[in-house]
C-alpha positions as CSV (number, residue, x, y, z in Angstrom):
1,X,32.9,-4.0,-14.7
2,X,31.8,-4.2,-11.1
3,X,28.3,-2.9,-12.0
4,X,27.9,-5.1,-15.0
5,X,25.5,-7.5,-13.2
6,X,23.2,-4.7,-12.0
7,X,20.4,-3.4,-14.2
8,X,19.7,0.3,-14.0
9,X,16.2,0.0,-15.4
10,X,14.1,2.5,-13.4
11,X,10.9,0.8,-14.4
12,X,11.3,-1.8,-11.7
13,X,11.9,0.8,-9.0
14,X,9.4,3.2,-7.6
15,X,9.7,6.9,-7.8
16,X,10.0,9.3,-4.9
17,X,6.3,10.1,-5.3
18,X,5.4,6.4,-5.2
19,X,7.4,5.8,-2.0
20,X,5.9,8.9,-0.3
21,X,2.3,7.7,-1.2
22,X,3.1,4.3,0.3
23,X,4.7,5.9,3.4
24,X,1.7,8.2,4.0
25,X,-0.7,5.4,3.5
26,X,1.2,3.2,5.9
27,X,1.2,6.0,8.6
28,X,-2.6,6.4,8.1
29,X,-3.2,2.7,8.2
30,X,-1.3,2.4,11.4
31,X,-2.6,5.6,13.2
32,X,-6.3,4.8,12.8
33,X,-6.2,1.3,14.4
34,X,-3.8,2.6,17.1
35,X,-6.2,5.4,17.9
36,X,-9.1,3.0,18.1
37,X,-7.2,0.8,20.5
38,X,-5.9,3.6,22.7
39,X,-9.2,5.5,22.8
40,X,-12.0,2.9,22.5
41,X,-15.0,4.4,20.8
42,X,-16.5,1.2,19.3
43,X,-17.0,-2.3,20.7
44,X,-14.0,-4.6,21.1
45,X,-15.2,-6.9,18.4
46,X,-15.6,-4.1,15.9
47,X,-12.2,-2.7,16.9
48,X,-10.7,-6.2,16.2
49,X,-12.3,-6.3,12.8
50,X,-11.1,-2.8,11.9
51,X,-7.5,-3.6,13.0
52,X,-7.5,-6.9,11.0
53,X,-8.9,-5.1,7.9
54,X,-6.4,-2.3,8.1
55,X,-3.6,-4.8,8.6
56,X,-4.6,-6.6,5.4
57,X,-4.8,-3.3,3.5
58,X,-1.4,-2.3,4.9
59,X,0.2,-5.5,3.7
60,X,-1.2,-4.8,0.2
61,X,0.1,-1.2,0.3
62,X,3.6,-2.5,1.2
63,X,3.5,-5.1,-1.5
64,X,2.5,-2.6,-4.2
65,X,4.4,0.6,-3.1
66,X,7.6,-0.8,-1.5
67,X,8.0,-4.3,-3.0
68,X,6.6,-3.2,-6.4
69,X,4.4,-6.3,-6.9
70,X,1.7,-5.9,-9.5
71,X,-0.2,-8.0,-12.0
72,X,2.2,-7.4,-14.8
73,X,3.6,-10.3,-16.7
74,X,7.1,-9.6,-15.4
75,X,5.9,-9.9,-11.8
76,X,3.6,-13.0,-12.3
77,X,6.2,-15.5,-10.8
78,X,6.7,-13.3,-7.7
79,X,2.9,-12.9,-7.2
80,X,2.4,-16.7,-7.5
81,X,5.3,-17.4,-5.1
82,X,3.9,-14.9,-2.6
83,X,0.4,-16.3,-2.9
84,X,1.7,-19.9,-2.3
85,X,3.8,-18.7,0.7
86,X,0.7,-17.0,2.1
87,X,-1.4,-20.1,1.7
88,X,1.2,-22.3,3.5
89,X,1.4,-19.8,6.4
90,X,-2.4,-19.6,6.7
91,X,-2.6,-23.4,6.7
92,X,0.2,-23.8,9.2
93,X,-1.2,-21.2,11.6
94,X,-4.8,-22.1,11.1
95,X,-4.3,-25.8,11.6
96,X,-2.0,-25.3,14.6
97,X,-4.7,-23.2,16.3
98,X,-7.3,-25.8,15.4
99,X,-5.1,-28.6,17.0
100,X,-4.5,-26.5,20.1
101,X,-8.2,-25.7,20.5
102,X,-9.1,-29.4,20.0
103,X,-6.5,-30.5,22.6
104,X,-7.7,-27.8,25.0
105,X,-11.3,-29.0,24.5
106,X,-10.4,-32.6,25.0
107,X,-8.4,-31.9,28.2
108,X,-11.1,-29.8,29.8
109,X,-13.8,-32.4,29.1
110,X,-12.2,-34.8,31.6
């Protein structure tokens, strides 16, 4: 009776192999930018771009392998909610940075 509310459908959960693939990819996607920052071999701008790209890829790896978000019909609401939350965060952070830059420019002009 206590477990009557929990579904034991394994299709919504990843397998051990899936988790290990996600874990190994996460380690690789962390180690490469870390190595580039600790041992600079390319320009600072190129390093920044590599770190940003690897961060975006790592977010996608976490969403797919650990949170099990995909493009299936069952996950459509979750993907739309995540996309909306991402849009709100990007707008809040982007507009805040824009406002701070504008205030800084106006204050330094005097």
